[in-house]
DSSP file (Angstrom, degrees, kcal/mol; ACC not computed):
  #  RESIDUE AA STRUCTURE BP1 BP2  ACC     N-H-->O    O-->H-N    N-H-->O    O-->H-N    TCO  KAPPA ALPHA  PHI   PSI    X-CA   Y-CA   Z-CA
    1    1 A M              0   0    0      0, 0.0     2,-0.1     0, 0.0     0, 0.0   0.000 360.0 360.0 360.0  67.3  166.5   65.1  162.7
    2    2 A G        -     0   0    0      1,-0.3     3,-0.1     0, 0.0     0, 0.0  -0.021 360.0 -41.8 -95.9-156.6  168.1   68.4  161.7
    3    3 A M        -     0   0    0      1,-0.1    -1,-0.3    -2,-0.1     2,-0.1  -0.464  68.2-104.2 -71.9 144.0  168.5   71.6  163.4
    4    4 A P        -     0   0    0      0, 0.0    -1,-0.1     0, 0.0     2,-0.0  -0.378  38.4-119.3 -66.8 149.3  165.5   72.8  165.5
    5    5 A S     >  -     0   0    0     -3,-0.1     4,-2.2     1,-0.1     5,-0.2  -0.187  32.7 -89.8 -80.6 178.7  163.6   75.7  163.9
    6    6 A G  H  > S+     0   0    0      1,-0.2     4,-2.3     2,-0.2     5,-0.2   0.897 125.8  47.3 -58.7 -44.9  163.1   79.1  165.4
    7    7 A T  H  > S+     0   0    0      1,-0.2     4,-2.1     2,-0.2    -1,-0.2   0.871 111.2  51.7 -69.7 -32.9  159.9   78.3  167.2
    8    8 A E  H  > S+     0   0    0      2,-0.2     4,-2.3     1,-0.2    -1,-0.2   0.887 109.2  50.8 -66.4 -38.1  161.4   75.1  168.7
    9    9 A L  H  X S+     0   0    0     -4,-2.2     4,-2.8     2,-0.2     5,-0.2   0.926 110.8  48.9 -61.3 -46.1  164.5   77.1  169.9
   10   10 A L  H  X S+     0   0    0     -4,-2.3     4,-2.5     1,-0.2    -2,-0.2   0.894 110.9  50.5 -64.2 -39.1  162.2   79.7  171.6
   11   11 A L  H  X S+     0   0    0     -4,-2.1     4,-2.0     2,-0.2    -1,-0.2   0.913 112.2  46.4 -65.5 -40.5  160.2   76.9  173.2
   12   12 A I  H  X S+     0   0    0     -4,-2.3     4,-2.1     2,-0.2    -2,-0.2   0.920 113.6  48.8 -66.9 -41.2  163.4   75.3  174.5
   13   13 A F  H  X S+     0   0    0     -4,-2.8     4,-2.3     1,-0.2    -2,-0.2   0.884 109.6  53.1 -66.5 -36.7  164.7   78.6  175.8
   14   14 A G  H  X S+     0   0    0     -4,-2.5     4,-2.2    -5,-0.2    -1,-0.2   0.903 108.4  49.2 -62.5 -41.9  161.4   79.3  177.5
   15   15 A I  H  X S+     0   0    0     -4,-2.0     4,-2.3     2,-0.2    -2,-0.2   0.899 110.1  52.0 -68.1 -37.9  161.5   76.0  179.3
   16   16 A I  H  X S+     0   0    0     -4,-2.1     4,-2.8     2,-0.2     5,-0.5   0.919 109.2  48.9 -61.8 -43.2  165.0   76.7  180.5
   17   17 A V  H  X S+     0   0    0     -4,-2.3     4,-2.0     1,-0.2    -2,-0.2   0.898 111.8  50.1 -65.8 -37.9  164.0   80.1  181.8
   18   18 A L  H  < S+     0   0    0     -4,-2.2    -1,-0.2    -5,-0.2    -2,-0.2   0.898 115.1  43.4 -64.7 -39.6  161.1   78.5  183.7
   19   19 A L  H  < S+     0   0    0     -4,-2.3    -2,-0.2    -5,-0.2    -1,-0.2   0.936 130.6  19.8 -71.8 -47.1  163.3   75.8  185.2
   20   20 A F  H  < S-     0   0    0     -4,-2.8     4,-0.4    -5,-0.2    -3,-0.2   0.684 102.2-124.1-101.9 -20.5  166.3   77.9  186.2
   21   21 A G     X  -     0   0    0     -4,-2.0     4,-0.9    -5,-0.5     3,-0.4   0.099  29.3 -86.1  85.5 154.0  165.0   81.4  186.4
   22   22 A A  T  4 S+     0   0    0      1,-0.2    -1,-0.1     2,-0.2    -4,-0.1   0.753 123.7  55.9 -70.7 -24.1  166.4   84.5  184.5
   23   23 A K  T  > S+     0   0    0      1,-0.2     4,-0.5     2,-0.1    -1,-0.2   0.796 105.9  50.5 -79.8 -26.4  169.0   85.3  187.2
   24   24 A K  H  > S+     0   0    0     -3,-0.4     4,-2.5    -4,-0.4     5,-0.2   0.702  91.2  77.7 -83.5 -22.4  170.7   81.8  187.1
   25   25 A I  H  X S+     0   0    0     -4,-0.9     4,-2.5     1,-0.2     5,-0.2   0.905  93.6  47.7 -60.0 -45.3  171.1   81.6  183.3
   26   26 A P  H  > S+     0   0    0      0, 0.0     4,-2.3     0, 0.0    -1,-0.2   0.902 112.6  50.6 -62.4 -36.5  174.2   83.9  183.1
   27   27 A D  H  X S+     0   0    0     -4,-0.5     4,-2.4     2,-0.2    -2,-0.2   0.922 110.8  48.7 -64.1 -43.3  175.8   82.0  186.0
   28   28 A L  H  X S+     0   0    0     -4,-2.5     4,-2.3     1,-0.2    -1,-0.2   0.905 110.8  50.1 -63.3 -41.0  175.2   78.8  184.3
   29   29 A A  H  X S+     0   0    0     -4,-2.5     4,-2.4     2,-0.2    -1,-0.2   0.881 110.1  50.8 -65.6 -37.6  176.6   80.1  181.0
   30   30 A K  H  X S+     0   0    0     -4,-2.3     4,-2.6     2,-0.2     5,-0.2   0.910 110.5  49.5 -61.2 -43.5  179.8   81.3  182.8
   31   31 A G  H  X S+     0   0    0     -4,-2.4     4,-1.9     2,-0.2    -2,-0.2   0.898 111.9  47.3 -67.5 -37.9  180.2   77.9  184.4
   32   32 A I  H  X S+     0   0    0     -4,-2.3     4,-2.4     2,-0.2     5,-0.2   0.920 112.7  51.0 -64.1 -44.9  179.8   76.1  181.1
   33   33 A G  H  X S+     0   0    0     -4,-2.4     4,-2.3     1,-0.2    -2,-0.2   0.924 111.1  46.1 -60.4 -46.9  182.2   78.5  179.5
   34   34 A K  H  X S+     0   0    0     -4,-2.6     4,-2.9     1,-0.2     5,-0.2   0.869 111.4  53.8 -65.1 -36.4  184.9   78.1  182.1
   35   35 A G  H  X S+     0   0    0     -4,-1.9     4,-2.2    -5,-0.2    -1,-0.2   0.921 110.2  44.9 -63.0 -44.2  184.5   74.3  182.0
   36   36 A I  H  X S+     0   0    0     -4,-2.4     4,-2.2     2,-0.2    -2,-0.2   0.886 113.7  51.1 -68.3 -37.8  185.0   74.2  178.3
   37   37 A K  H  X S+     0   0    0     -4,-2.3     4,-2.3    -5,-0.2    -2,-0.2   0.933 111.8  46.2 -63.1 -46.6  188.0   76.5  178.6
   38   38 A N  H  X S+     0   0    0     -4,-2.9     4,-2.7     1,-0.2     5,-0.2   0.910 112.1  51.9 -63.7 -40.7  189.6   74.4  181.3
   39   39 A F  H  X S+     0   0    0     -4,-2.2     4,-2.0    -5,-0.2    -1,-0.2   0.923 110.6  47.8 -61.4 -44.9  189.0   71.2  179.3
   40   40 A K  H  X S+     0   0    0     -4,-2.2     4,-1.7     2,-0.2    -1,-0.2   0.907 111.8  49.8 -64.5 -42.5  190.6   72.7  176.2
   41   41 A N  H  X S+     0   0    0     -4,-2.3     4,-2.2     1,-0.2    -2,-0.2   0.915 111.6  48.8 -64.0 -41.1  193.7   73.9  178.2
   42   42 A E  H  X S+     0   0    0     -4,-2.7     4,-1.8     1,-0.2    -1,-0.2   0.867 109.0  52.2 -65.8 -34.3  194.1   70.5  179.8
   43   43 A M  H  < S+     0   0    0     -4,-2.0    -1,-0.2    -5,-0.2    -2,-0.2   0.855 111.2  47.8 -71.0 -32.5  193.8   68.7  176.5
   44   44 A K  H  X S+     0   0    0     -4,-1.7     4,-0.5     1,-0.2    -2,-0.2   0.875 116.5  43.5 -73.0 -37.8  196.6   71.0  175.1
   45   45 A D  H  X S+     0   0    0     -4,-2.2     4,-2.1     1,-0.2     5,-0.2   0.741  97.1  76.5 -79.4 -23.2  198.8   70.5  178.2
   46   46 A E  H  X S+     0   0    0     -4,-1.8     4,-2.4     1,-0.2     5,-0.2   0.888  91.0  50.1 -61.0 -44.6  198.3   66.7  178.4
   47   47 A P  H  > S+     0   0    0      0, 0.0     4,-2.2     0, 0.0    -1,-0.2   0.889 112.7  49.2 -62.1 -36.9  200.6   65.6  175.5
   48   48 A E  H  X S+     0   0    0     -4,-0.5     4,-2.2     2,-0.2    -2,-0.2   0.912 112.9  46.4 -68.5 -41.2  203.5   67.8  176.9
   49   49 A E  H  X S+     0   0    0     -4,-2.1     4,-2.1     2,-0.2    -1,-0.2   0.899 112.3  50.4 -68.2 -39.3  203.1   66.4  180.5
   50   50 A V  H  X S+     0   0    0     -4,-2.4     4,-1.7     1,-0.2    -2,-0.2   0.926 112.1  46.8 -63.7 -46.5  202.9   62.8  179.3
   51   51 A A  H  X S+     0   0    0     -4,-2.2     4,-1.0     1,-0.2    -1,-0.2   0.883 115.6  45.3 -65.2 -39.3  206.0   63.2  177.2
   52   52 A S  H  < S+     0   0    0     -4,-2.2    -1,-0.2     1,-0.2    -2,-0.2   0.783 114.2  49.3 -76.3 -25.3  207.9   64.9  180.0
   53   53 A N  H  X S+     0   0    0     -4,-2.1     4,-1.4    -5,-0.2    -2,-0.2   0.757 102.4  61.7 -83.8 -25.8  206.8   62.4  182.6
   54   54 A E  H  X S+     0   0    0     -4,-1.7     4,-1.7    -5,-0.2     5,-0.2   0.933 100.3  51.4 -66.5 -46.8  207.6   59.2  180.6
   55   55 A A  H  X S+     0   0    0     -4,-1.0     4,-1.9     1,-0.2     3,-0.3   0.940 109.7  46.7 -61.8 -52.8  211.3   59.8  180.3
   56   56 A P  H  > S+     0   0    0      0, 0.0     4,-3.2     0, 0.0     5,-0.3   0.882 109.2  56.0 -58.9 -37.6  212.1   60.3  184.0
   57   57 A K  H  X S+     0   0    0     -4,-1.4     4,-2.6     1,-0.2    -2,-0.2   0.891 107.6  48.2 -60.3 -40.5  210.0   57.3  185.1
   58   58 A K  H  X S+     0   0    0     -4,-1.7     4,-1.7    -3,-0.3    -1,-0.2   0.896 114.7  45.5 -67.3 -39.6  212.0   55.0  182.9
   59   59 A V  H  X S+     0   0    0     -4,-1.9     4,-2.1     2,-0.2    -2,-0.2   0.922 115.1  46.3 -68.3 -44.5  215.2   56.4  184.2
   60   60 A E  H  X S+     0   0    0     -4,-3.2     4,-2.7     1,-0.2    -2,-0.2   0.882 110.7  53.6 -66.3 -38.3  214.1   56.3  187.8
   61   61 A G  H  X S+     0   0    0     -4,-2.6     4,-1.7    -5,-0.3    -1,-0.2   0.888 109.6  47.6 -64.9 -36.6  212.8   52.8  187.4
   62   62 A G  H  X S+     0   0    0     -4,-1.7     4,-1.9     2,-0.2    -2,-0.2   0.901 114.5  46.0 -66.8 -42.4  216.1   51.6  186.0
   63   63 A D  H  X S+     0   0    0     -4,-2.1     4,-3.0     2,-0.2     5,-0.2   0.886 109.6  55.3 -66.0 -41.3  218.0   53.2  188.8
   64   64 A A  H  X S+     0   0    0     -4,-2.7     4,-2.1     2,-0.2    -1,-0.2   0.901 109.6  45.1 -62.1 -42.8  215.7   52.0  191.5
   65   65 A T  H  X S+     0   0    0     -4,-1.7     4,-1.9     2,-0.2    -1,-0.2   0.915 114.5  48.8 -69.8 -41.3  216.1   48.3  190.5
   66   66 A A  H  X S+     0   0    0     -4,-1.9     4,-1.8     1,-0.2    -2,-0.2   0.908 113.6  47.0 -62.8 -41.9  219.8   48.6  190.2
   67   67 A A  H  < S+     0   0    0     -4,-3.0    -1,-0.2     1,-0.2    -2,-0.2   0.855 112.4  49.1 -67.5 -35.6  220.0   50.3  193.6
   68   68 A S  H  X S+     0   0    0     -4,-2.1     4,-0.8    -5,-0.2    -1,-0.2   0.776 111.9  49.2 -76.7 -24.7  217.8   47.7  195.2
   69   69 A E  H  X S+     0   0    0     -4,-1.9     4,-1.8     2,-0.1    -2,-0.2   0.827 101.6  63.2 -82.6 -28.4  219.7   44.8  193.8
   70   70 A A  H  X S+     0   0    0     -4,-1.8     4,-2.0     1,-0.2     5,-0.2   0.921 101.6  48.6 -62.5 -45.6  223.2   46.1  194.8
   71   71 A P  H  > S+     0   0    0      0, 0.0     4,-2.5     0, 0.0    -1,-0.2   0.885 109.3  54.6 -63.5 -34.9  222.5   46.0  198.6
   72   72 A K  H  X S+     0   0    0     -4,-0.8     4,-1.7     1,-0.2    -2,-0.2   0.912 109.3  47.3 -62.9 -41.0  221.2   42.4  198.3
   73   73 A E  H  X S+     0   0    0     -4,-1.8     4,-1.3     1,-0.2    -1,-0.2   0.887 111.8  49.6 -66.3 -39.0  224.4   41.3  196.6
   74   74 A S  H  X S+     0   0    0     -4,-2.0     4,-1.4     1,-0.2    -1,-0.2   0.851 108.0  54.0 -69.2 -33.2  226.5   43.0  199.1
   75   75 A E  H  < S+     0   0    0     -4,-2.5    -1,-0.2     1,-0.2    -2,-0.2   0.874 105.2  54.0 -64.1 -37.3  224.6   41.4  201.9
   76   76 A K  H  < S+     0   0    0     -4,-1.7    -1,-0.2     1,-0.2    -2,-0.2   0.839 107.8  50.1 -64.2 -34.1  225.2   38.0  200.5
   77   77 A Q  H  <        0   0    0     -4,-1.3    -1,-0.2     1,-0.2    -2,-0.2   0.832 360.0 360.0 -72.5 -32.9  228.9   38.6  200.4
   78   78 A A     <        0   0    0     -4,-1.4    -1,-0.2    -5,-0.1    -2,-0.2   0.471 360.0 360.0 -77.5 360.0  229.0   39.7  204.0
């Protein structure tokens, strides 16, 4: 199961042309190229976003619990 030979590649290409038509192939190639480019960009951006999103969530979560506990204690005193 190695790489397909030249005749096999021509046969595969011929089937693709028959299925999609010669006019649709460039549009399909553009769509696949844009999809791969967007995927790579998102994979590069993801670690930065995760790192920047983790720190504020921890700080906000701590402040939110402290703020929610403070009114309960003051209500008990009143």
